[in-house]
N, C-alpha and C positions, 0 to 999 in steps of 0.2 A: 322093564327096568327094574330094579329092585327102588320101591319108595319108603320114605322114612316117617316117622310119625316126633315133630318136634316138641318134646317136651313144654312145658307151660315158660318155664323158667330154666335157664342152659346158659350159662354154667350155674346154679343157685349160689356158690358164693366162688370171688377169685382174686388173689391174692397175686401181686406183680411186684419183685424185689430186682433190683439195677443192682449188683456191688463188684468192683471192682474186672471192669470186663464180661459178669458174667450174668447172666435173665435168669431168672427162673420164679416160672407160672405154676402158681398154686391153686389150683381148681377142684371144686364139689360137685360132684353130679348124682341126681334122682338116677335111682335104676332106671333103664331100660330107652335112658337119653346115647345117641350117637354125637362121638366129639367127631365135627368133619374133619374129610380129611383134608389132607394139605402136604407139602413138600418145602424143606430149608437147604441153601444151598452148603450146609454142614453138617455134620452126623451130630448128634442128641443122645441124652440119654430120656426116657420116659421113666417119671419112678411112680410106680402105683403103692400110697402110703398105707392106705385104708380100702376096704373094701375089694372088687375084682372084676378084670375087665377082659373080655376077648379083644385081639388086637388084630388087624388084618397089613398088612404091607406090600403093598406093589397088587394090589388086590387077592394076595394068597394069605388068607388064615396063618399065621403064627401060633395061636392058642387061646385058652386062659389063661390070666395070670389073680394070681392070688395075695394080697397084699401081705407081707412086703417085697415086693418084686421089681424088678430093673430089668426095661426094656430096651434096646440098644436100638437106634433108627438110623441108619444109616444116611447120607447124603445125596438129596434128592426122592428119595422114597416116600412115596403117597401113603401117608399111614390115616388110620381111620379105627378109634374105639368106641366097643360098647359099654356102657358099666350096668353090670350084673346086680349088682347090690344098692341100698341104700344108700347114700351120702358116699359115694364112692370120691376118693382123694386122687388126684394126678397130680404131682408135681414133675415138670420139665424142664431140664434147663441148659440151657444154649449157651455157648460163647456167643460177644455179642460180636457184629462187626468192626471194620476202622471208624466207622462213624456215631459207633454205640450203638446202632442197632441191630434185633434179629432179623438175618436173613430170611425171610419167608422168599421160599423159588415161587411158590406157587398154591393157590387155594383150588382146591378142586370141588367145588360145590355138589352137595346130595341134592335129588327130588324129595323135598320136605309136602306131606300133605298133613291136614291139620296148624292147631297151633295152642 
């Protein structure tokens, strides 16, 4: 099984905005940080605003995305990112559900070594 090294601060900074049934999460990651795998009940967009990421969807490498780049993640697709540059910024945009919540389908935890 693959093991991942957890960055001391993960993510470095996060800003969340809820507006008119829309959820936007802006997060800054250190180079080498894995953004843990998870899935949502609905499709969403992850926007690489600065830096670069490697992205996997359902265990398949989609490739490397250099800012500015949009990545479409289908509903219930497990997705995982690796920040490839310092201060990589990802903005995830989701529609909120009828309760005003982000519908997380499932968290898929990584085997983390170190702290």
